[in-house]
N, C-alpha and C positions, 0 to 999 in steps of 0.2 A: 592071815593070808590075805596076801594085794590080788587084784587081777589086774592084768596090765591089759591095758587097750591102745591098738595101734591105730593111729587118727591120721590118716593119709593127706597133707595139702589141704586139710578142712580149716585150720586155725593159722592164725599170723600171718603178717605182712609177707614172711619171706615166703610162704606157702610150701614149707618145707615140711616132711614127715616129722612126727614125735611121738614119743610114748608116753603116755600119761596114767598115770597108776591112780584108779579110783579107792578110796579108803571103805571097806567093807564095812566097818561101823559106820561110818557118816552115810555109807549109802542105804542102810537099815536104818538109820535115826531120822535121815533128810525126809523121810515119809510119815513120820508123827510131828516133824517140827510144826509150830506156830510159825506165821510168817506176817511179817509188818510189811506192807506195801506202801513205799514213799511216792510212789508215782499214779495214783488213781484219780484222776480230775472230776470233782463233782459237776454236772453238768443237765441243761436242760433234756437233754436226749437221753439221760440214763435217770430212772426213779430209783430214789435210795430205798427202798424196799428190795428192788432187781440186784443192786449191788449189794445190798447185806445179804440176797440168796446165792450170790457169786461166792460172796467170801467165805460165807458157810459151808458152802458146798466144797471149796478147794483149801480149809484149814488157814484161812487168813484172818487172824484176830483183828489188826487194826490195819487200816489205809485212810490216804489223802493226801491232797495236794491242792494247788489253787485252782480256783473255779475256772474250767475252761470255757462253757458259756453259760450266761446266766448271769444273775446280781446276786445280792446279799440273803433273798429269799431263798435261793436253793443253797446258799451254805446254811440258812438257819434249819431247810428240811434236811439235810444229810445229817446235821447235828442233833437234829432231834431222832431221826429214826437210829442211827449208829451211836450215838451217846459217845461215852468214853474210847468206842474203837474208832472215831472219827479223828485223824489230823490234822488239825484246821490250820490251813494258811489264808493269808489275805495278799490284796495288792495286785493279784494278776489281773485282772478283771480291768482296773482303774488304770495301769501302766499301760496295759494295750490299747484303751482309749486314748490315754495320752498320745501316743507315739501315732495313730490311725488320725487322729485329727488334728495334729500338727508335726510329725515327723522327731525325726532325732532331737532335734533341739527343743522341742516340748518333755519328752522322756525325760531328758538328761535336765530340765530347770528345774530347780527346789521351788521356786516361785509360781510356777504354773500351779492354776488355781485346782485341778484335779491333782498334782502331788502332795499340795499344799493340805487338802481335806483330807486324803489317804495319809499323809504323816499324824494328824489329830487322833484319827480313827485309829489306827495301828495303834497309838502309846495309850489308847482305850481299853481297847481290844487285849493288849499284852497286860496291862494292870488287871483286868479282870479277868485273866486266865481262860479267855476264849480261843484264842489262836495260839500256835508255835512259832510263829514267824510272817515271813515277806514271801510269796514270790507264785509261781512260777515267773523269774524276769527273766525276760528273752533279752539279753544282753546281747549275744551275737546267732543269730540263726541264719547267717547271710548261705549258708549250703546246706539245711538241715530242715526249711520249712518248703513244701511242695507250692506253696502259696507265696507269687511276687509280691504283691500288697503286704505280706504279713512281715517279709524278711527285713532285718535290720541290724546294723552293728553301732553300739553306743558304746561309751566309756564305764568301764565297770566300776570305775572311782567318779562319775558322774556327780554335780554335787548334788543332786536327787537322791542316787543311790548311798551317796557319803550319810545324807541326812537319815536316811532308813537305817543304815548301819548303826548308826549313834542310838537310835532307838531300840534297835534288837540287842544292842551290845548292851545296853542300860538292864535290859532285864534277861541278859544272859539267852538271847531266843536267836533265831537263823535268818538270812538271807539264803533264798536259793537260786541260784543262777543255771539258765540254759545258756551256754556260751561254748562254742567253739574254740579250741584251744590256739586261738591265733597268739603270736608271741607278746602284740602289745596289750591285747586284754588278758591274759596270765598277769604281766606285769602291774596292770592296774589291779588285777583282784588282789596281788601280793601287797600290794602297798595298804590296800583296805584293812586285809587280814592284821598287817603289822600294826596298823593305827590304834586297836582297840582288841585285846586278846580277849575280851569277855563278848565280843559278839563272834558268830561262827557262821560260816557258809557251807551248805549243802550244794554239791556242785552235781547239777542233775545230768545224768547219763555220763557222769565222770567225764565231762569234757569233749562229748559227742564223738569227735575223731581222733582223741587223745590217742598215744600208745602209752604203753606200762613204763618205758624209760621217762617219757614228759611227765608223768604224774609222779612217780617216784620220789624226786628233788621237792616237789612242791608238798607233800606230805612228809617228807623229812625237816623241811622248814617251819610248817606250819601247822602246829597243834591243833587249830581251830577251823581246819579243813575237812570235809567229809565229802565222800562220793556216793551217789546211788547208781543202781546199774542197769536202769532202765533202758530200752531202745539199744541195747549192748548184745540183744540176743532176741533167737525169734519167740513169737511170731513178728512183733513189731519191726525185727530189722529182716526184711524181705529177703531171700535168697542174692534177690538181682542186685539190690542195693549194697549188699554184703560182697559181691562179687566185684562191682565197681568200687568199692571203699573200704578193701578188705581191714583197714585198721579200726574201723568201726566195731566189728564183731569181738566180744569177749569171752563169751562161750556160746554153744549150742548143746543140742543133744547128745552131741557124740564127746561132749567136755570142755572143759575150758582152754583158753592159750596158756600157753605154759610161764610167760611173763607175766601175766596177769594175776596166775594161780600162784606166784612166788610174792607178786606185791601184796598182794589180799592176805597171804598169809605172815608177810613180814610187818603188816600194819592193819593187825585183825580186829581192832575197836573203830577204825575207820570207813567201813565199806558197810551199806545198807541196800537192799533190793529194791526194784519197782517195777511195775509192768507197761504203764502207758497204753492201755488198752480199753478199746470201746464196745467191745461184744464178747458176750457169754463164751462163745466156741473158744476165741482166741485169748479168752481171760484163764480160762482152763488149760489152755496150751501152755500160755506163757507161765504158768505156776508149775506147770509138770517139767517146763525147763530149766527152770530156777531148782526146783528139787533134785532132776536127775542129772544136768549139766553144769552144775556147780555145786552147789551144796553136799552133794556125794563125795566132791574129790575133796574137799577140803577136809583138815584135821576137826574131828567131833566138837572140839570146844571153839573153832572157828565157825564152822557151820552154824551152830548155834549163836555166835554173835551175829554173825550178817544175816541170819533169817530173822531174828527179832529182838535179842539182846541189847546189841546198840542202841536200836529205834526207842527199844522201852527204858534205856539209861537216858538217851539224848533228850528225847522228849517226854518223858516222863509218863508213859503209858501205864495205865493200871488194867 
């Protein structure tokens, strides 16, 4: 028996009511599923032992992303504490530094000293199996960063990013993009994806402000494009922001947007979850919302894929 839940104007850009059916088998299963969190940044502000405690308390088996604040020593500390539970990416700190020191031109320049050194290090780390790819690369956060000095819009197929993509393609690895769904950036990303199908892109926040209708044809055209869903649900997506920009919300504790639910079910191998959270209380809430507001509404097989099986397959997690 399925349980019908009536959501009145809570989800979707149109703001209309919609009946969403929770899958009772998935609702039972979701409480037990392991989670792979594809958006938990190592940071100076978070000790790896504390993060491990968060994960253990919330049934999160694996987690990771690029270093948010800190350097290689932070990355190494997380790797040591979490072992094969840490999903390690390189390059976020370096590409941010290139931008902050020289602007868009420096970040796009394949000959920039910071970028050149990063390319060498990335190849060494991929070859040694220390990382899963490069990112989070802030391609376009023009409307999704609270800090004006950090906002930018660069070409998704800029020379520097093309070279990074060529390196990850060589090793079947990933670039991860924080990129709002502007039409020019999307076209650039498509060219990059088509240039070498061995390379893969994990689209952070699945486009930040994209709609399911915008994402659907991209997934259909590019089998090497994947989405993670952090910052598209509470608590990272605050109520006031969701009201101001309703297309950002994919799901909340009341359930998922119906268009997104159908998209995920139509492409069950292409979606992953994430938190993008930096406090213990909010981390617990984020994982709770993932379980109750998304996984419980998917078919059991899809819920397992989105919770951890896709991440396990794509990143070789043990």
